[in-house]
N, C-alpha and C positions, 0 to 999 in steps of 0.2 A: 507478120503471118507470111510461112514460105507459101506458094503458088505451084499447086501440082499440075501436070499437063495431062493427066491419063483419062481418068474418068468426070474432072471437074467440067471439061468444055460440054460434055452431054447434060450435067446439070444447071448449068449456064445456060444452052441453049434450049432445056426444059423451062427454066424460069424466065427468059425472053421472050418465050411463045406463049405460055401462059398468062405473062402482063402485060402483051402487045396491048390487046385494046383495054388497059387500065388506067389508061393516061387521058387528060390528068387527074392525078391524085393529090388527096389533102388530106390531113390529120387534123382532128379537132373535134369540137361538137356545135353543130348549130342549134340556137337557143331564140326561141320567142319571147322577148319582154315585153313587160307592161311595166310604165313609169308616168309619172307626172312631170307636166312641163311646168314652165316658168311663167306662164302667164296666169295672172290673179283671178279672172272669170271663164276660166275656160270651160266649155258645158262639157266634155268628154269627162274631163278630172273631178268635176263637180258631180258627174253620176258615177262616179266609181269604175266607168270602162276604161279610162286612161288613154295612153296612148302605145300601139304597141311597134316593134320594130324587131329583125332579127338582127342577130348577134353571131359571128364566127368567134369561139375561143378555143384559143391555144397556146402552146409554149414555146418563146424564142429565148433563148439563153437563158434557160432555167426560171424564166420568169412568162407568169400567165400573161396573154395580150388578149386584146379584143377589138372584133374589125366589125364595124356596120355594115351588113350586107342591104342591099335595095331588095326590097320584095319581089323586083320582076327577074333579080338573079339567083332565089332561093332554091328554084327546082334545079339549074345546072349547080349551083355549089354544093346542094345535097348529092346528087350524082356524084361529084367528085368525092365528096367525103365516104362514099358506099364503095367508092373504087381505092381511095386509102386504105381501106379497112380488108377489102380482098387482098391489095396487093401488100398488106403486113400479114395475111395468113398466109399468102405463096412465101413469103420471106421463112414464115414460122417453119412451112413445110420443107422449104429447101435445105434448111438447116443438119437434118439427120439424112436427107440424100447425099449431102456433099460428104457429110462424114463416113457416111457408109463406102462411098468412092474412095475417100483417103485410106480406110482401111483396107477396101478391097487392094489399092494400088501397094500397099506397103505388104501385104501377105502374098502379091503376086512377086514383088521385088526381093522379098525373103526369098522366094521358091528360086527364084532364077539365081539368086549369088549360091544357096545349096547345090544347084544342078551345075553350075562351073566348078563348084570346089570338089565336087565328085572326079 
């Protein structure tokens, strides 16, 4: 894709300023899972309570991956996931802005060509 230098810096500057506070950002989902353990007479498993742990699910190279998240890191990971969703929303907003900027530049370029031809 050809890079255009008229309005695109404004869109890039807008995106940069809006995304400044959205780092670090993660994509994926954080889940609390409950599972049985391997111990024979585990009281938690026998009571039905089971063992809970947090897992971050995501994708890498087209495959689903799961990463254990210690409980004390859950609030930070959740904040980073929220940042990732907000950043994704910004990118969706940036696309039409950038296209409008490209169209505006194309229209201005054709106007200047016509005025030079006259």
